[in-house]
Structure formats: structure tokens, C-alpha cells
C-alpha positions in Angstrom: 70.9 92.1 142.5 74.3 92.9 141.0 73.6 94.1 137.5 76.9 92.8 136.0 76.4 89.4 137.5 72.9 89.2 136.1 74.2 90.1 132.6 77.1 87.6 132.9 74.6 84.8 133.8 72.4 85.8 130.9 75.3 85.8 128.4 76.6 82.4 129.7 73.1 80.9 129.5 72.7 82.1 125.9 76.0 80.6 124.9 75.6 77.3 126.8 71.9 76.9 125.9 71.3 76.0 129.5 70.4 78.2 132.5 71.5 75.4 134.9 74.9 75.2 133.3 75.2 79.0 133.4 74.4 79.1 137.1 76.9 76.4 137.8 79.6 78.3 135.9 79.1 81.3 138.1 78.9 79.4 141.4 75.1 79.8 141.8 72.2 77.5 142.3 69.9 76.9 139.3 67.1 78.8 141.2 69.4 81.8 141.8 70.5 81.8 138.2 66.8 81.9 137.2 66.2 84.9 139.6 69.0 86.8 137.9 67.4 86.4 134.5 63.9 87.2 135.9 65.3 90.4 137.5 66.6 91.6 134.1 63.3 90.7 132.3 61.3 92.5 135.0 63.5 95.6 134.8 63.2 95.7 131.0 59.6 94.5 130.9 60.4 92.1 128.1 60.9 88.4 127.6 64.5 87.6 126.7 64.4 83.8 126.7 61.9 81.1 125.9 62.7 78.4 128.5 61.6 74.8 128.9 63.0 71.8 130.8 65.1 70.8 127.8 65.8 74.0 125.8 66.5 77.6 126.0 66.0 79.9 123.0 66.6 83.7 122.8 63.8 85.9 121.7 64.4 88.7 119.2 64.8 91.1 122.0 67.1 88.6 123.8 69.4 88.3 120.8 69.8 92.1 120.7 70.3 92.3 124.4 72.9 89.5 124.3 75.0 91.3 121.8 75.1 94.4 124.0 75.8 92.5 127.2 78.6 90.6 125.5 80.3 93.8 124.5 79.9 95.3 127.9 81.3 92.3 129.7 84.3 92.2 127.3 85.0 95.9 127.9 84.8 95.4 131.7 87.2 92.4 131.6 89.6 94.5 129.4 89.4 97.4 131.9 90.2 95.0 134.7 93.2 93.6 132.9 94.6 97.0 132.0 94.3 98.1 135.6 96.1 95.0 136.8 98.7 95.3 134.1 99.5 98.8 135.1 100.8 97.5 138.5 103.1 94.9 136.8 106.4 95.2 135.1 106.9 93.5 131.7 108.8 90.2 132.0 109.2 86.9 130.4 109.8 85.6 126.8 108.2 86.8 123.6 108.6 84.7 120.4 108.6 86.9 117.2 108.6 85.8 113.5 109.5 88.2 110.7 110.7 88.0 107.1 114.4 87.7 106.7 115.2 90.8 104.6 112.8 93.1 106.4 113.9 91.9 109.8 117.6 92.2 109.1 117.2 95.7 107.6 114.8 97.4 110.0 113.9 95.4 113.1 117.3 95.0 114.8 117.3 98.5 116.3 113.6 98.5 117.0 113.9 95.3 119.1 117.1 96.4 120.8 115.2 99.6 122.0 112.4 97.5 123.3 114.8 95.3 125.3 116.5 98.4 126.7 113.2 99.8 127.9 112.0 96.5 129.4 115.0 94.6 130.9 112.7 91.8 132.2 111.6 90.8 128.7 113.5 88.2 126.5 113.0 88.0 122.7 113.3 85.0 120.5 113.3 86.2 116.9 112.8 83.9 114.0 113.8 85.4 110.6 112.4 83.3 107.7 110.6 84.0 104.4 108.5 80.9 104.8 105.0 80.9 106.1 105.1 80.5 109.9 102.1 78.9 111.6 101.8 80.9 114.9 99.8 78.3 116.8 101.7 75.3 115.7 105.1 76.9 116.3 104.3 78.7 119.5 104.9 82.2 118.0 103.4 85.1 119.9 103.5 87.6 117.1 104.4 87.5 113.4 105.4 90.5 111.2 103.9 90.0 107.7 104.6 92.0 104.6 101.9 92.0 101.8 98.7 90.0 101.6 97.4 88.4 104.7 95.8 84.9 104.8 95.4 84.4 108.5 91.7 85.5 108.8 91.4 84.0 112.3 94.1 86.3 113.8 94.2 89.9 114.8 96.1 92.1 112.3 97.4 95.5 113.2 98.7 97.7 110.4 102.2 98.9 111.3 103.4 100.7 108.2 102.8 101.1 104.4 104.7 99.1 101.9 105.0 100.9 98.6 106.0 98.8 95.6 108.5 100.2 93.1 109.5 99.2 89.6 113.2 100.2 89.0 116.4 99.7 87.1 120.1 100.6 87.5 121.3 103.8 85.8 124.0 101.7 84.0 121.3 99.5 82.5 119.4 102.5 81.2 122.6 103.9 79.7 122.8 100.7 77.6 119.2 100.3 76.7 118.0 103.9 76.2 114.8 105.3 77.6 112.0 103.0 78.8 108.9 105.0 78.0 106.1 102.4 77.8 105.0 99.1 79.3 105.9 97.5 76.0 109.5 98.7 76.5 109.5 97.0 79.9 108.2 93.7 78.6 111.3 93.5 76.3 113.6 93.8 79.3 115.0 91.0 81.4 113.3 90.8 84.8 114.6 90.1 88.2 111.7 88.4 90.0 110.9 87.5 93.6 109.9 83.8 93.4 107.8 83.7 96.6 105.5 86.6 95.7 101.9 86.2 97.1 100.4 89.5 96.1 97.9 89.3 93.3 99.0 92.6 91.7 102.7 91.6 91.5 104.3 93.3 88.4 101.1 95.1 87.6 101.0 98.8 86.6 98.0 101.1 86.3 98.4 103.8 83.8 97.0 107.4 84.2 93.7 106.3 82.5 93.2 103.6 85.0 94.1 100.6 82.8 96.0 97.7 84.3 99.1 96.3 82.5 101.1 93.2 83.4 104.8 93.4 82.9 105.5 89.8 81.9 108.8 89.8 80.0 111.5 87.2 80.2 112.9 86.4 83.7 116.7 86.6 83.8 116.9 85.7 87.5 114.4 84.5 90.1 115.1 84.4 93.8 113.2 84.1 97.1 115.6 86.6 98.7 115.2 90.3 97.9 118.7 91.3 98.9 120.0 89.0 96.1 117.7 90.6 93.6 118.9 94.0 94.8 122.5 93.1 94.2 121.7 91.9 90.7 119.7 95.1 90.0 122.5 97.3 91.1 124.8 95.5 88.6 122.3 96.2 85.8 121.3 92.6 85.3 117.6 93.5 84.7 114.6 95.5 85.9 113.1 94.6 89.2 109.9 95.1 91.2 109.8 95.2 94.9 109.1 97.0 98.2 110.4 100.5 98.9 111.9 99.3 102.2 114.5 97.3 100.1 115.0 99.6 97.1 114.0 103.1 98.3 117.3 104.0 99.9 119.1 103.1 96.6 116.7 105.2 94.6 117.3 108.1 97.0 121.0 107.6 96.6 120.7 107.7 92.9 122.0 104.2 92.2 118.5 103.0 91.0 115.9 104.8 89.0 112.1 104.3 89.4 110.5 103.5 86.0 107.3 104.9 84.5 106.6 107.3 87.3 103.1 108.2 85.9 102.0 104.6 86.4 100.8 103.3 89.8 101.8 100.1 91.5 100.0 98.2 94.2 100.3 99.5 97.7 100.7 96.7 100.3 101.2 97.0 104.0 103.2 95.6 106.9 101.1 94.1 109.7 101.6 92.6 113.1 99.7 89.4 113.5 98.7 87.8 116.8 96.1 85.3 117.9 93.5 87.4 119.8 92.7 90.8 121.3 91.1 89.1 124.4 93.4 88.4 127.3 96.3 90.1 125.4 99.2 90.3 127.8 100.7 93.7 128.6 104.0 92.4 127.3 102.6 91.7 123.8 100.4 94.7 123.7 103.4 96.9 124.6 105.5 95.3 121.9 102.9 95.9 119.2 102.5 99.5 120.3 106.3 99.9 120.2 106.4 98.5 116.6 103.6 100.8 115.4 105.3 103.9 117.0 108.7 103.1 115.4 107.6 102.0 112.0 104.6 104.0 110.9 102.7 105.8 109.4 105.9 107.3 107.8 108.4 104.5 108.1 112.1 105.2 108.1 112.7 103.8 104.6 110.3 106.4 103.2 111.5 109.4 105.2 112.7 111.7 104.0 110.6 111.3 100.9 112.3 109.8 97.9 113.5 112.4 95.3 111.8 112.8 92.0 112.3 109.7 89.8 114.2 109.9 86.6 111.9 110.7 83.7 112.0 108.2 80.8 113.8 110.7 78.5 116.3 112.0 81.0 119.1 109.4 81.1 122.3 109.9 83.1 124.6 112.4 81.5 121.8 114.3 79.7 120.8 117.9 80.7 118.4 117.9 83.6 119.3 114.4 84.8 119.5 113.8 88.5 123.0 114.0 89.9 
């Protein structure tokens, strides 16, 4: 008998709880379905199922064999899909959701390149900082920054997301050095109002102790670009991802604070419903995102210059240009 068919009948019977239903699913008679199971048990010389007229229960050996067979069948189906996909060109629509600031700053060129490589594909891109329900809104893939809460979906890490605490040089000229967490707590803060990360505004000192920077909030916004504009004007200190603020630190407009303290490291993920039956179009798009964005994303390359030490303010000897 065909070994793969026998394993498929066995797996279906285990999942359906019925040998008759499994045989019907595979276009077989109940007796032929039973012969497939009997052939496996005879070959292995072990009982895989306890069967009666009303119930079917896997034995301990059957449970172990089921897990292996399930994996083999899934790999076989994936290999078939890949072979079929290799003969097809990419075509059709793809709905993508992404955060507004991140999408505007970094995804335009990435998506334009994908369209250029695959002229049969069309993209519908939704930029929004609200939570997007993939299934309810018919979204094929979502780009998420920070903590994930979609445990039922596949998440592929695309790039790191370093968090930075920073201030404008002009602000430091007015306030003087900020050497401690206590100094930061006295400063007005520019806060992202939709933060979902548990370690937001938390610093870890060289001894491993955590400190929450919880000073007064001068301005709160759900848009990082608005907070960036306020920070560049010296309206307060701010905390956010390096993909927003890193280029301005590299340019010398902003200064990273307390460089000997660690902030939380988040990540940027692609989120999609399942790995099984994943279309070539979607798989190619995810691979394209991963290749373009990580593991050293464009906003962190080249590496940011050394941050300004607390006692090296602009205009002093040794300050960064």
C-alpha cells in the first residue's frame, strides 16, 4: 500500500475520531481505510489505535506516531506547494497594514522595489497607528513595532527596534548636564500616548537596577513625528525608537542621554495568519521585507556616533561637532 496514503488516513482518523469518516475524506471505503491502518500496525508491530464501533482512541505509541506523521504530511504538502509556486509568476492584490510614522519613513522605497520586481502584484497599504484586526479587515500582513499581542498569528522578526532617550542640544545648553535619573525626572517629557511596551521610559543602570523616568509630561501625542519636532525645538526630553530619532542623533541635532544606562530593545515584526498554505506572493513579500530591513536596518547603519557624555555640552572642549 502507498505509505503516504496510509499515514494520511491514520492522521485524519486520529483527528476525526472515526475511521469511517477518515476513509470517506480520502475517497476510500471503510474497509479499505481499516486495511491502511492495519498495514501500518503490522509493519510497526504495535497497536496504534483502540477501536470499537463507537469510539477510536490512540494508544501511547499511536500519539507519538501521530505527531511524527502530522509533521511529515505538512512538510510534504509544503514541498508540493513550493514546487507548484516555482512555476507561477506572482500576481494579484496584497493588503498591508503598517504604523504611520514607520511606514512613511521606511516602507515606501521597499514596497516600490517589490512592485518593480513583480509587475503582476498590486499593493493596498493601510498606514495607521491604531490596532488593525487582520481577519476582520481582510489584511494579508501587518507590520508591527514593539510588543505583539496576536498570539494566534505567525510573527517573523524583520528588524531590531532600539529605544533611545534623548534631548536637543539647545535644551542641554539651557539646563546644564543631565547626569542622573533624578535629573531626568525634573525635566519636561515628550511622551508617546499610545505606547504599549511594558518597559516604556524605563532605564537599567550599570548595576542592573531599573529606574522609571516619570517626570512631568509637557506634551503627549500619538504621533512620533510630532514629538520629534517638539524635541528638536527643545521642548523636553523624549523616549522613542531609533528609526525615528537615530538619524537626528547621527546628524548632531539630538543627544542620547545617560549612555551607560540600557533601554528596552523591541523589534519590528511581520504578522500574518498562518504558515500553512502561504501563497508565494505573501511569502515573497515577507522575504523581501526581511532582506531590506534587517538585521542591520537602514536607520541604524552606519552605526550612530558616540553619544554626548553628560558633562560634555555643546561648546565645551571635546564636545561633538
